C-alpha positions in Angstrom: 22.4 109.6 21.7 25.9 110.8 22.7 24.7 111.2 26.3 23.4 107.6 26.4 26.7 106.2 25.2 28.6 108.3 27.7 26.3 107.2 30.6 26.7 103.5 29.5 30.5 103.8 29.4 30.6 105.4 32.9 28.4 102.6 34.3 30.6 99.9 32.8 33.8 101.6 34.2 32.3 101.8 37.7 31.4 98.1 37.7 34.9 97.1 36.6 36.4 99.3 39.3 34.2 97.7 42.0 35.1 94.2 40.8 38.8 95.0 41.0 38.5 96.2 44.6 36.9 93.1 45.8 38.3 90.4 43.6 41.8 89.5 44.9 42.1 87.0 47.8 45.9 87.3 48.0 45.9 90.8 49.5 44.0 92.4 52.3 43.1 96.1 52.9 45.1 97.9 55.5 43.6 97.6 59.0 41.8 94.3 58.1 42.1 91.2 60.4 44.3 89.5 57.8 46.7 92.4 57.5 46.9 92.7 61.3 47.6 89.0 61.6 50.4 89.2 59.1 52.0 92.1 60.8 51.8 90.3 64.2 53.5 87.3 62.7 56.4 89.3 61.4 56.8 91.6 64.5 59.4 90.5 67.0 58.2 89.2 70.4 58.3 91.9 73.2 61.3 91.6 75.4 60.6 90.9 79.1 62.9 92.7 81.6 63.8 90.5 84.6 65.6 92.3 87.5 67.6 90.2 89.9 69.6 91.3 92.9 72.7 89.3 93.7 75.9 89.2 95.8 78.8 89.9 93.5 80.6 86.5 94.0 79.5 83.9 93.0 75.9 84.7 92.5 76.2 87.6 90.0 78.9 85.6 88.1 76.6 82.5 87.9 73.7 84.7 86.7 76.0 86.1 84.0 76.4 82.6 82.7 72.7 82.4 81.7 72.2 85.9 80.4 72.6 84.9 76.8 70.4 81.8 77.3 67.6 83.9 78.6 68.1 86.5 75.9 67.3 83.8 73.3 63.9 83.4 75.1 63.2 87.1 75.0 64.2 87.8 78.6 66.5 90.7 79.3 68.2 89.7 82.6 69.4 92.7 84.5 71.7 91.9 87.4 72.2 94.4 90.3 75.0 93.6 92.8 74.5 94.2 96.5 77.1 94.0 99.2 74.8 93.1 102.1 72.2 90.6 103.2 69.2 93.0 103.9 68.6 95.3 100.9 68.2 92.5 98.3 65.3 91.1 100.3 63.6 94.5 100.9 64.0 95.4 97.3 62.2 92.2 96.2 59.5 92.7 98.8 58.9 96.3 97.6 58.9 95.4 93.9 62.2 97.2 93.0 63.7 93.8 92.0 61.9 90.7 90.6 64.1 88.2 92.4 67.3 87.8 94.4 70.0 85.3 94.5 72.3 85.4 97.6 70.8 83.5 100.5 69.9 80.0 101.8 66.5 78.9 103.0 67.2 79.1 106.8 68.3 82.8 106.4 65.2 83.6 104.3 62.9 82.0 106.9 64.5 84.0 109.6 64.3 87.2 107.6 60.6 86.8 106.9 59.9 86.1 110.6 61.8 89.1 111.8 60.7 91.6 109.1 57.2 90.6 108.1 58.2 90.0 104.5 56.6 87.5 102.1 59.5 85.9 100.2 59.6 82.3 99.0 62.1 80.1 97.2 61.6 79.5 93.5 64.4 76.9 93.3 67.7 75.8 94.8 70.9 76.4 92.8 74.1 75.8 94.7 75.8 75.3 98.1 78.7 77.5 99.3 80.5 75.6 102.0 81.3 77.8 105.0 85.0 77.6 106.1 87.2 78.3 109.1 90.2 80.5 108.2 93.4 81.1 110.0 94.2 84.5 111.5 96.7 84.8 114.4 96.5 81.1 114.9 97.5 79.1 111.8 96.1 75.6 112.6 93.3 74.2 114.6 95.7 72.1 116.6 97.6 75.2 117.8 94.5 77.1 119.0 95.3 78.5 122.4 93.1 78.7 125.5 90.9 81.8 125.3 91.4 82.2 121.6 89.1 84.7 119.8 87.0 83.4 116.9 85.1 85.8 114.6 81.6 84.5 113.4 78.8 86.1 111.4 76.3 88.0 113.6 73.1 87.2 111.7 71.0 84.5 113.3 71.3 81.7 110.8 74.9 82.1 109.7 76.1 82.4 113.3 74.4 79.1 114.1 75.9 77.6 111.0 79.4 78.8 112.0 79.0 77.2 115.5 77.8 73.9 114.0 81.0 73.9 111.9 83.1 74.6 115.0 81.3 71.8 116.8 82.1 69.4 113.9 85.8 70.2 114.5 85.4 69.2 118.2 86.1 72.7 119.5 82.7 73.2 121.2 79.5 71.3 122.0 76.1 72.9 121.5 73.1 72.3 123.7 71.1 71.4 120.6 72.9 70.6 117.4 69.6 70.7 115.5 69.1 74.3 116.4 70.2 76.2 113.3 70.0 79.5 115.1 72.3 78.7 118.0 74.4 81.6 119.5 77.4 81.4 121.9 74.8 81.4 124.7 73.8 77.9 123.5 77.2 76.4 123.9 77.1 73.5 126.5 80.9 72.7 126.5 83.8 75.1 125.7 86.9 73.3 126.9 89.3 76.0 125.4 87.3 78.8 126.8 86.9 80.3 123.3 85.7 83.8 122.9 83.5 84.9 120.0 83.5 88.1 118.1 80.2 88.6 116.3 80.6 90.7 113.1 78.6 91.4 110.0 79.3 88.7 107.5 80.8 91.0 104.9 83.4 92.3 107.4 84.9 89.0 108.4 87.5 88.8 105.6 88.7 92.3 106.5 89.4 91.5 110.2 90.8 88.0 109.8 94.3 89.0 111.1 92.8 90.6 114.2 91.5 87.3 115.6 92.7 83.8 116.0 90.2 82.2 113.5 87.3 83.5 111.4 84.4 81.5 110.1 83.5 83.1 106.8 80.7 82.6 104.2 82.1 81.3 101.0 81.0 84.2 98.8 82.8 86.7 101.0 85.8 84.4 101.2 85.9 84.3 97.4 85.6 88.1 97.1 88.5 88.5 99.4 90.7 86.2 97.3 90.6 83.1 99.4 90.3 79.7 97.8 88.0 77.9 100.3 89.1 74.4 99.2 92.8 75.2 99.6 92.8 78.0 102.3 90.2 76.9 104.8 91.3 74.9 107.8 87.9 73.2 107.9 85.0 73.4 105.5 81.4 72.2 105.4 80.8 69.1 103.3 78.4 68.7 100.4 75.6 67.6 102.7 75.1 71.1 104.0 71.5 72.1 104.3 72.3 75.6 103.2 71.4 75.6 99.6 71.4 79.0 97.9 68.1 79.8 96.3 66.3 82.2 93.9 63.9 84.1 96.1 60.8 86.0 94.9 57.8 87.6 96.5 55.1 85.1 97.3 52.8 84.5 94.3 55.5 85.1 91.7 57.4 81.8 91.9 55.5 80.5 88.8 55.9 83.6 86.7 57.2 82.5 83.2 60.3 84.6 83.4 61.1 83.3 86.9 60.5 79.7 85.8 62.8 80.3 82.8 65.5 81.7 85.1 65.5 78.7 87.5 65.5 76.3 84.6 68.5 78.0 83.0 70.4 78.1 86.4 69.7 74.4 86.9 71.1 73.4 83.5 74.1 71.4 82.6 75.7 74.6 81.3 75.6 76.2 84.7 76.7 72.9 86.4 79.8 72.9 84.2 80.4 76.6 84.7 80.3 76.2 88.5 82.6 73.2 88.5 85.2 74.7 86.2 85.2 78.2 87.8 85.1 77.5 91.5 86.9 74.1 91.8 84.7 72.8 94.6 84.4 76.1 96.5 80.8 76.3 95.1 78.8 73.1 94.7 75.8 72.6 92.3 72.7 71.6 94.3 70.7 70.1 91.4 
């Protein structure tokens, strides 16, 4: 009799235990789909690292203005500054950087053609008006016969410099629509001007060695020039040389790249550019 009672008690206890394990709908066993879903909902989204190569001024500064905006979207914007116009493109081509921000479309087209790279624009951000700066000669009116003018030596920026000099009536080009003109493409040169072709980054350092220098805005800003106040002549806002975000072909629609361009084309950046650069950098959106 005692054994029967004990067996019955054990059976009832086991039934109650099984009922308790399967009865509650408000909790889920560890490892179940419900538990996993709950953990996923509470876990923070994974941060995406976005590496962008840029010239120090103004590009890296403008990128800095959107760093917090992108952080709110889970994008860690990492900005690497470069002092030349070649490595930022090869770094993107080789995958060391996700994008770069330093160049305009004509330069990019020329770079692709000469180097076999596959870079495209993901969006236009701003214009940096190129300017003519005084060296030994302080005004355009005083420019002597045989004066030496320093210009960038890369194909597109040299052509751009010559177009600016043509706009001042100093020279006449054979074809003003040719964005890659060189001094060999000058049809009329009444003052017998001489041209010193230098790497763009070197122009501010040699400005006192020549009569005039035609300098890209970013290098002028880095050297402490105020293009609006210091340039003897400057491109107007209709310049076709819009600075772009460049990426390797096929990545222009990557979510992080799209988010970057959207942030850079925002009212926040427009206000930042206008207040910081006072017309030396012009929003292109």
